[in-house]
C-alpha positions as CSV (number, residue, x, y, z in Angstrom):
1,M,38.1,140.5,126.0
2,K,39.5,143.5,127.8
3,K,41.1,145.9,125.2
4,I,44.8,146.8,126.0
5,K,44.8,150.6,125.9
6,K,47.9,151.8,123.8
7,S,50.3,154.3,125.2
8,P,49.9,157.9,123.7
9,I,53.8,158.2,123.7
10,E,54.9,158.9,120.4
11,Y,58.4,161.0,121.4
12,I,60.6,160.9,124.2
13,L,62.7,164.0,125.4
14,F,65.6,163.8,128.3
15,D,67.1,166.3,130.7
16,M,70.8,165.7,130.8
17,D,72.4,166.5,134.1
18,G,71.2,164.2,137.1
19,T,69.1,162.4,134.3
20,I,71.7,161.2,132.2
21,V,74.7,161.9,134.0
22,D,74.9,162.3,137.5
23,T,76.4,166.0,137.6
24,E,74.3,167.9,139.7
25,L,76.3,167.3,142.8
26,T,79.6,167.8,140.9
27,A,78.3,171.1,139.9
28,A,77.2,172.4,143.5
29,L,80.9,171.1,144.6
30,A,82.5,172.9,142.0
31,V,80.7,176.3,143.2
32,Q,81.5,175.9,146.8
33,K,85.1,175.1,146.0
34,V,85.5,178.4,144.0
35,F,83.7,180.4,146.8
36,A,85.9,178.8,149.6
37,E,88.8,180.3,147.7
38,W,87.3,183.7,148.0
39,N,86.5,183.1,151.9
40,I,83.0,182.8,151.2
41,Q,80.9,179.8,152.6
42,V,77.9,178.9,150.4
43,D,74.6,177.9,151.9
44,P,74.0,174.5,151.1
45,N,70.1,175.1,150.7
46,D,71.3,177.3,147.5
47,A,71.7,174.0,145.8
48,N,67.6,173.5,145.8
49,Y,67.1,176.6,144.1
50,I,69.7,176.5,141.2
51,T,69.6,172.7,140.6
52,G,68.0,172.1,137.2
53,R,68.4,175.5,136.1
54,T,70.6,177.0,133.7
55,W,74.1,178.3,134.7
56,E,73.5,181.8,133.8
57,S,70.4,181.7,136.3
58,A,72.1,180.2,138.7
59,F,75.0,182.7,138.5
60,Q,72.4,185.7,138.7
61,F,71.4,184.1,142.0
62,L,74.6,183.5,143.5
63,F,76.4,186.6,142.4
64,K,73.7,188.8,143.9
65,K,73.7,186.8,147.1
66,Y,77.3,186.8,147.9
67,P,79.8,189.5,148.0
68,I,82.1,188.0,145.2
69,P,85.6,190.0,144.7
70,V,85.8,189.5,140.8
71,S,83.4,190.5,138.3
72,Y,80.3,188.6,137.5
73,E,82.0,187.4,134.1
74,A,85.3,186.1,136.0
75,A,83.4,184.8,138.5
76,G,81.3,182.5,136.4
77,E,84.1,181.7,134.0
78,A,86.0,180.4,137.4
79,C,83.2,178.2,138.4
80,L,82.6,176.9,134.9
81,N,86.2,175.8,134.8
82,R,86.3,174.1,138.0
83,Y,83.0,172.3,137.0
84,R,84.5,170.9,133.4
85,E,87.8,169.8,135.3
86,A,85.8,167.8,137.8
87,L,83.7,166.4,134.4
88,H,87.0,165.1,132.6
89,N,88.2,163.8,136.2
90,D,85.2,161.9,136.9
91,L,81.9,161.7,135.0
92,K,79.3,159.8,136.7
93,V,76.9,157.9,134.5
94,V,73.3,157.4,135.7
95,P,72.8,153.5,135.6
96,G,70.9,152.4,132.6
97,S,71.1,155.7,130.7
98,I,73.3,154.8,127.8
99,A,71.2,151.5,127.1
100,A,68.0,153.1,127.5
101,I,69.1,156.1,124.9
102,Q,70.1,153.6,122.6
103,S,67.3,151.2,122.8
104,L,64.6,153.9,122.7
105,S,66.1,155.7,120.0
106,Q,65.0,152.7,117.8
107,R,61.6,153.6,117.9
108,F,61.0,156.9,119.2
109,P,62.4,160.5,118.1
110,L,64.6,161.4,121.0
111,G,65.5,165.0,122.1
112,L,67.5,166.5,124.9
113,V,66.7,169.7,126.8
114,S,69.3,170.8,129.4
115,G,70.3,174.0,131.3
116,S,73.9,173.2,130.2
117,G,75.9,174.9,127.5
118,R,76.2,173.5,124.2
119,N,79.8,172.6,125.0
120,E,79.2,170.5,127.8
121,I,76.5,168.8,126.2
122,L,78.0,167.6,122.9
123,W,81.4,166.8,125.1
124,I,79.2,164.5,127.5
125,L,77.0,162.9,124.6
126,K,79.9,162.1,122.6
127,K,81.7,160.8,125.7
128,L,79.2,158.4,126.2
129,G,78.4,157.7,122.4
130,V,74.8,158.9,122.2
131,D,75.1,162.1,120.6
132,S,73.8,160.6,117.3
133,Q,70.5,159.1,118.8
134,F,69.2,162.7,119.4
135,R,67.3,164.3,116.8
136,V,67.3,167.9,118.4
137,I,69.5,169.1,121.2
138,L,68.8,171.8,123.1
139,G,71.0,173.9,125.4
140,A,70.9,177.1,127.4
141,E,71.9,179.2,124.4
142,D,68.9,177.7,122.3
143,Y,65.8,178.8,124.5
144,S,64.9,182.3,126.5
145,R,64.2,181.6,129.9
146,S,65.7,179.0,132.3
147,K,63.6,175.9,133.5
148,P,61.4,176.1,135.5
149,H,59.9,178.1,132.6
150,P,58.7,175.7,129.8
151,D,60.3,177.4,126.8
152,G,63.0,174.8,126.5
153,Y,60.3,171.9,126.0
154,Q,57.9,173.9,124.1
155,K,61.0,174.5,121.5
156,A,61.5,170.8,121.2
157,L,57.8,170.2,120.9
158,N,57.8,172.8,117.9
159,F,60.7,170.9,116.5
160,F,58.8,167.4,116.2
161,K,55.3,169.1,115.6
162,A,54.5,167.0,118.4
163,E,51.3,167.6,120.7
164,P,52.4,167.6,124.1
165,K,50.2,164.6,125.5
166,N,52.1,162.4,123.3
167,C,55.5,163.5,124.8
168,L,57.3,162.0,127.3
169,V,60.3,163.4,129.3
170,F,62.6,162.0,131.8
171,E,63.6,164.8,134.5
172,D,65.1,165.1,138.0
173,S,64.9,168.3,139.4
174,V,62.0,170.4,140.6
175,A,62.8,173.2,138.1
176,G,62.9,170.5,135.4
177,I,59.6,168.8,136.4
178,N,57.9,172.2,136.6
179,S,59.4,173.4,133.3
180,A,57.9,169.9,131.7
181,L,54.7,170.0,133.5
182,S,53.8,173.8,132.2
183,A,54.4,172.6,128.7
184,G,51.9,169.8,129.1
185,L,54.2,166.7,129.0
186,W,54.2,163.4,130.8
187,V,57.2,163.5,133.3
188,V,59.0,160.6,134.9
189,A,61.5,161.6,137.8
190,I,64.6,159.9,138.4
191,T,65.4,159.6,142.2
192,S,68.8,158.2,142.7
193,T,70.3,161.7,141.6
194,N,68.2,163.9,144.0
195,H,71.3,164.9,146.0
196,F,69.3,167.8,147.5
197,K,66.1,165.9,148.7
198,Q,63.9,168.4,146.3
199,K,60.3,167.7,146.4
200,I,59.7,165.9,143.2
201,E,56.0,164.6,143.8
202,G,54.8,166.7,141.1
203,A,56.2,164.2,138.2
204,H,53.4,161.8,136.8
205,L,55.7,158.7,138.0
206,E,59.3,158.2,139.7
207,I,61.9,155.6,139.1
208,H,65.3,155.1,140.7
209,D,67.3,155.2,137.6
210,L,67.0,154.2,134.0
211,T,67.9,150.4,134.2
212,E,64.5,149.0,133.3
213,V,63.5,151.6,131.0
214,T,62.9,149.8,127.5
215,E,60.5,150.2,124.4
216,N,58.0,147.8,126.1
217,W,58.5,149.9,129.6
218,I,57.4,153.0,127.8
219,E,54.3,150.9,126.3
220,Q,53.5,149.6,129.6
221,L,53.2,153.3,131.1
222,P,49.6,154.2,132.6
223,F,49.6,157.3,130.8
224,G,46.7,158.5,128.6
């Protein structure tokens, strides 16, 4: 009888924006609207660079590229306020994300590593009713360098005292995927939120959304 190979996955990490909630397009539109008020047209291709990174990293790129008429601090606050307003008006949830988090948390320790700020993260997770499912939540304030650097995921691994080969992460962006790969993790990419046609082929597996993700689905993954 052929022996069934056991999955090596013992811990699961999630990105948030574009993975649990479909917010990458919302963020890009918020920036475009603020810049339009300054009569600045943002190049749509900029989204390919900033998606998946922290707001600080995105602002450093945008505010150096375009002649904004206010201070960096004021510009950043204007963009974030517009983004938060959009989230409160229409928070789009990635199909299956809530059920997947609730299901997987019964079997696996879960962590979240996001480029968003802690205030936005906690507001979103509480609104979805899944904030208590995560053992560790890391936002932009909690690690030194933005994705695609591995800092955030390495910190999560250290928290769990986990080996990279035993950890799976759900991501959506090139920056996020590269961050997870650099940390040595198994990476599953969500494709339904890839609004900017990023090349996410570097992930070990691609899925449309989280609808089919369960404990059994994890156990059947061809990793290891």
